[in-house]
C-alpha positions as CSV (number, residue, x, y, z in Angstrom):
1,M,0.1,0.2,0.2
2,N,1.3,3.5,-0.9
3,L,0.8,5.4,2.3
4,S,1.7,8.6,0.7
5,A,-1.4,8.4,-1.4
6,L,-3.6,8.2,1.5
7,P,-5.8,11.3,2.1
8,P,-4.9,13.5,5.2
9,T,-6.9,13.0,8.4
10,G,-7.4,15.0,11.5
11,L,-5.6,18.2,12.1
12,K,-3.7,17.7,8.6
13,L,-6.9,17.5,6.9
14,W,-7.9,20.8,8.1
15,L,-4.8,22.4,7.6
16,A,-4.9,21.2,3.9
17,G,-8.4,22.6,3.6
18,A,-7.0,26.1,5.0
19,R,-4.6,26.1,2.2
20,L,-1.7,27.5,3.9
21,R,0.2,28.0,0.6
22,T,-2.0,31.0,-0.1
23,L,-1.3,32.7,3.0
24,P,1.5,35.0,1.5
25,A,-1.6,37.0,-0.1
26,A,-2.3,38.0,3.3
27,I,1.2,38.5,4.7
28,V,2.8,40.6,1.9
29,P,0.1,43.5,2.1
30,V,0.6,43.7,5.9
31,A,4.2,43.7,5.6
32,V,4.4,46.4,2.9
33,G,1.7,48.6,4.5
34,A,3.6,48.4,7.9
35,A,6.8,49.2,5.9
36,V,5.4,52.4,4.6
37,A,4.7,53.6,8.1
38,V,8.3,53.3,9.1
39,G,9.6,56.8,9.8
40,H,6.3,58.5,10.7
41,G,7.1,59.0,14.3
42,S,8.3,57.1,17.2
43,D,5.0,57.0,18.7
44,T,3.6,54.4,16.2
45,E,2.1,51.6,18.0
46,W,3.4,48.7,16.2
47,W,1.1,46.1,17.8
48,R,-1.7,47.2,15.5
49,A,0.3,45.6,12.5
50,G,0.1,42.4,14.4
51,V,-3.5,42.7,14.8
52,A,-3.8,43.7,11.2
53,L,-2.0,40.5,10.3
54,V,-4.5,38.6,12.3
55,V,-7.3,40.0,10.3
56,A,-5.6,39.4,7.0
57,L,-4.7,35.8,7.8
58,A,-8.0,34.9,9.2
59,L,-9.9,36.5,6.3
60,Q,-7.7,34.4,3.8
61,I,-8.3,31.1,5.7
62,A,-12.2,32.2,5.8
63,V,-12.3,32.7,2.1
64,N,-10.4,29.3,1.4
65,F,-13.1,27.4,3.5
66,A,-16.0,29.4,2.3
67,N,-14.9,28.7,-1.3
68,D,-14.5,24.9,-0.4
69,Y,-18.0,24.7,1.1
70,S,-19.7,26.7,-1.6
71,D,-18.0,25.0,-4.6
72,G,-18.6,21.8,-3.0
73,V,-22.2,22.0,-2.4
74,R,-22.7,23.6,-5.9
75,G,-21.1,20.5,-7.2
76,T,-18.3,22.6,-9.2
77,D,-15.4,20.6,-7.6
78,G,-16.0,17.5,-9.7
79,S,-13.6,14.5,-10.2
80,E,-12.1,16.3,-13.2
81,R,-10.7,18.8,-11.0
82,V,-6.9,19.1,-10.7
83,G,-5.4,21.1,-7.9
84,P,-5.1,21.4,-4.0
85,L,-7.4,19.2,-2.1
86,R,-11.0,20.1,-1.5
87,L,-12.7,18.9,1.7
88,V,-16.4,19.0,0.5
89,G,-15.7,18.0,-3.1
90,S,-13.6,15.0,-2.1
91,G,-16.1,14.0,0.6
92,L,-13.5,14.0,3.3
93,A,-15.5,16.5,5.4
94,A,-19.0,17.2,5.7
95,P,-20.2,20.4,4.2
96,A,-21.7,21.8,7.6
97,A,-18.3,21.2,9.3
98,V,-16.3,23.3,6.4
99,K,-19.1,25.9,6.7
100,R,-18.4,26.1,10.6
101,A,-14.7,26.4,9.9
102,A,-15.3,29.3,7.5
103,T,-17.6,30.9,10.1
104,L,-14.9,30.6,12.8
105,S,-12.3,32.1,10.7
106,F,-14.4,35.1,9.6
107,V,-15.4,35.5,13.2
108,V,-11.8,35.8,14.3
109,A,-11.2,38.3,11.5
110,A,-14.2,40.2,12.8
111,I,-13.0,40.4,16.5
112,A,-9.5,41.5,15.6
113,G,-11.0,44.1,13.0
114,T,-13.2,45.3,15.9
115,V,-10.2,45.9,18.2
116,L,-8.7,48.2,15.4
117,A,-11.8,49.9,14.9
118,V,-12.3,50.9,18.4
119,V,-8.7,52.3,18.7
120,V,-8.3,53.8,15.4
121,G,-11.9,54.9,14.3
122,P,-15.5,53.6,13.4
123,E,-14.7,54.0,9.6
124,L,-12.9,50.5,9.9
125,F,-16.2,48.9,11.0
126,I,-17.4,49.7,7.2
127,V,-14.0,48.5,5.7
128,G,-14.2,45.2,7.8
129,A,-18.0,44.6,7.1
130,A,-17.4,44.9,3.2
131,S,-14.4,42.7,3.6
132,L,-16.5,40.0,5.3
133,V,-19.3,40.2,2.9
134,A,-17.0,40.2,-0.2
135,G,-15.3,37.2,1.4
136,W,-18.5,35.2,1.7
137,T,-20.2,36.2,-1.5
138,Y,-17.2,35.4,-3.8
139,T,-18.5,31.9,-4.3
140,G,-21.2,31.9,-1.7
141,G,-24.9,33.5,-1.7
142,P,-27.5,33.2,-4.5
143,R,-25.2,35.0,-6.9
144,P,-21.4,34.5,-6.4
145,Y,-19.4,37.1,-8.2
146,G,-16.6,34.6,-8.5
147,Y,-18.8,32.8,-10.9
148,L,-19.5,36.0,-13.0
149,G,-15.7,36.6,-13.7
150,L,-15.1,39.1,-10.9
151,G,-12.8,37.2,-8.6
152,E,-9.8,39.0,-9.7
153,V,-11.2,42.3,-9.0
154,F,-12.0,41.1,-5.5
155,V,-8.6,39.9,-4.8
156,F,-6.9,43.1,-6.3
157,V,-9.1,45.5,-4.1
158,F,-9.2,43.5,-0.8
159,F,-5.8,41.7,-0.7
160,G,-4.1,44.6,-2.5
161,V,-5.5,48.1,-2.0
162,V,-7.6,47.6,1.1
163,A,-5.1,45.4,3.0
164,T,-2.1,47.4,2.2
165,V,-3.4,51.0,2.6
166,G,-5.5,49.7,5.4
167,T,-2.3,48.3,7.4
168,T,-0.6,51.9,6.8
169,Y,-3.8,53.6,8.0
170,V,-4.2,51.9,11.3
171,L,-0.5,52.6,12.1
172,I,-0.2,56.4,11.2
173,E,-4.1,57.0,10.7
174,T,-3.9,58.8,7.5
175,I,-4.1,57.5,3.8
176,S,-0.7,57.4,2.4
177,A,0.2,57.9,-1.2
178,V,3.1,55.5,-1.2
179,S,1.0,53.0,0.4
180,L,-1.6,53.3,-2.4
181,A,1.1,53.1,-5.0
182,A,2.7,50.0,-3.4
183,S,-0.7,48.5,-3.2
184,V,-0.7,48.1,-7.1
185,S,2.2,45.8,-7.1
186,V,0.7,43.7,-4.0
187,G,-2.7,43.4,-5.7
188,L,-1.3,42.4,-9.0
189,W,0.8,39.6,-7.2
190,A,-2.1,38.4,-5.4
191,T,-4.4,38.2,-8.3
192,A,-1.8,36.5,-10.5
193,L,-2.3,33.6,-8.1
194,L,-5.9,33.6,-8.9
195,V,-5.3,33.8,-12.5
196,I,-3.1,30.7,-12.5
197,N,-5.7,28.8,-10.4
198,N,-8.4,29.7,-12.8
199,L,-6.3,28.8,-15.8
200,R,-5.5,25.3,-14.3
201,D,-9.5,25.0,-13.7
202,I,-10.9,26.1,-17.2
203,P,-11.8,22.7,-18.3
204,G,-13.7,21.7,-15.0
205,D,-15.1,25.2,-14.7
206,T,-16.5,25.1,-18.2
207,I,-18.2,21.8,-17.5
208,S,-19.6,22.8,-14.3
209,G,-20.8,26.3,-15.7
210,K,-18.5,28.3,-13.4
211,Q,-18.0,31.5,-15.6
212,T,-14.6,32.7,-14.1
213,L,-12.6,35.3,-16.1
214,A,-10.4,32.6,-17.4
215,V,-13.4,30.8,-18.8
216,R,-14.7,34.1,-20.4
217,I,-11.7,35.1,-22.0
218,G,-10.3,31.7,-23.0
219,E,-6.8,30.1,-22.3
220,K,-4.7,32.2,-24.5
221,R,-5.8,35.6,-23.2
222,T,-5.6,34.2,-19.6
223,R,-2.0,33.2,-20.2
224,I,-1.7,36.9,-21.5
225,T,-3.1,38.3,-18.7
226,Y,-0.8,36.4,-16.2
227,V,2.2,37.5,-17.8
228,L,1.1,41.1,-17.9
229,M,0.2,41.3,-14.5
230,Q,3.6,39.9,-13.3
231,E,5.4,42.4,-15.5
232,S,3.2,45.2,-14.5
233,A,3.6,44.4,-10.9
234,L,7.4,44.9,-11.2
235,T,6.9,47.8,-13.3
236,A,4.9,49.6,-10.7
237,A,7.7,48.9,-8.1
238,V,10.2,50.5,-10.3
239,V,8.0,53.6,-10.9
240,L,7.3,54.1,-7.2
241,T,11.1,54.0,-6.6
242,V,11.5,56.6,-9.4
243,F,8.7,59.1,-8.1
244,S,9.6,58.6,-4.5
245,D,12.2,58.2,-2.0
246,R,11.3,54.6,-1.1
247,W,13.2,51.7,-2.4
248,A,10.2,49.6,-3.8
249,V,12.6,48.5,-6.6
250,A,13.9,45.9,-4.3
251,A,11.0,43.7,-5.4
252,L,13.2,43.0,-8.4
253,V,15.1,40.4,-6.1
254,G,12.3,38.0,-7.2
255,V,12.7,38.3,-10.7
256,P,14.1,34.7,-11.0
257,F,10.9,33.3,-9.8
258,V,8.8,35.7,-11.8
259,T,10.6,34.7,-15.0
260,R,10.4,30.8,-14.4
261,G,6.5,31.1,-13.9
262,I,6.0,33.3,-17.0
263,R,8.3,30.9,-19.0
264,A,6.0,28.2,-18.0
265,V,2.9,29.8,-18.6
266,A,4.0,31.3,-22.0
267,G,5.3,28.0,-22.9
268,G,1.7,26.3,-22.5
269,A,1.9,24.4,-19.1
270,S,-1.3,23.1,-18.3
271,G,-3.0,20.6,-15.9
272,E,-0.8,19.4,-13.2
273,D,2.1,21.3,-14.5
274,L,0.1,24.6,-13.4
275,I,0.2,23.5,-9.8
276,A,4.0,23.9,-9.9
277,V,3.5,27.3,-11.6
278,L,1.1,28.1,-8.7
279,G,3.9,27.3,-6.3
280,L,6.3,29.7,-8.2
281,T,3.9,32.4,-8.3
282,G,3.4,32.1,-4.7
283,K,7.1,32.1,-4.1
284,A,7.6,35.1,-6.3
285,Q,4.7,37.0,-4.4
286,L,6.4,36.3,-1.0
287,I,10.0,37.2,-2.1
288,C,9.1,40.1,-4.1
289,G,6.7,41.6,-1.5
290,L,9.0,41.0,1.5
291,A,11.8,42.6,-0.5
292,M,9.7,45.4,-1.4
293,A,8.6,45.9,2.2
294,T,12.3,45.7,3.4
295,G,13.4,48.3,1.0
296,I,10.4,50.7,1.6
297,A,11.2,50.2,5.5
298,L,15.1,50.8,5.1
299,S,14.3,53.9,3.2
300,G,11.7,55.2,5.5
């Protein structure tokens, strides 16, 4: 018997469902947003960045479980799907249990967000509520916008602009132009992950009627979109460096990972080969993002 082929159980099963490899999408915007706050005064309360990280991580995990639940009960995670384990779709966990995991994660995000709203200002309640609703209705509810080709918009806005600018805001309590500019790169890196994910799932999503952006524009244009996003993210970092005194250009240290991903996608990688590209894209996001954060912080 090949024990490595056995599905995970217990805690390992739920960690697999949480999809920990997607967490750079939550870590990078908080790191970059906090880096922008460096140099804004010795009275900065850095513990707020830690709470912002809890919000981002909990929201990312909540969205992962919510997607698992919603796609599973809709039957869009069929046997033809290639990619990370899905709890409901595989039958390894009851839909109700996965829904509870999503709800618990949303609650953690809400509690941490409430702490920040009480300390910083009530405007954060609005941002937090919008984030929670958007996280659930991505694939949940009667008309999920992720099935309408709008998932990339959600990721760019909430795991790019909102998370980056929001982190800076909770630290210095003002909107920062540098943070807003940096969020463009951050949002594009996060969105590139979703593009690769949806490129891989085009066959299954087409069969199930899930009209993601990749399904709508087709395989060729999706590949072009991925390449343009990766190139634009690095270009935006260079532009930020040129027009400010912040060394966002440090993000270029991740170019080798970006290049490998681009070559694979442009070369026609498909199916299981795109799982490796997804990993490369995640590494590129983490390395480029943390390098950008380091450069911005050191020049603050």
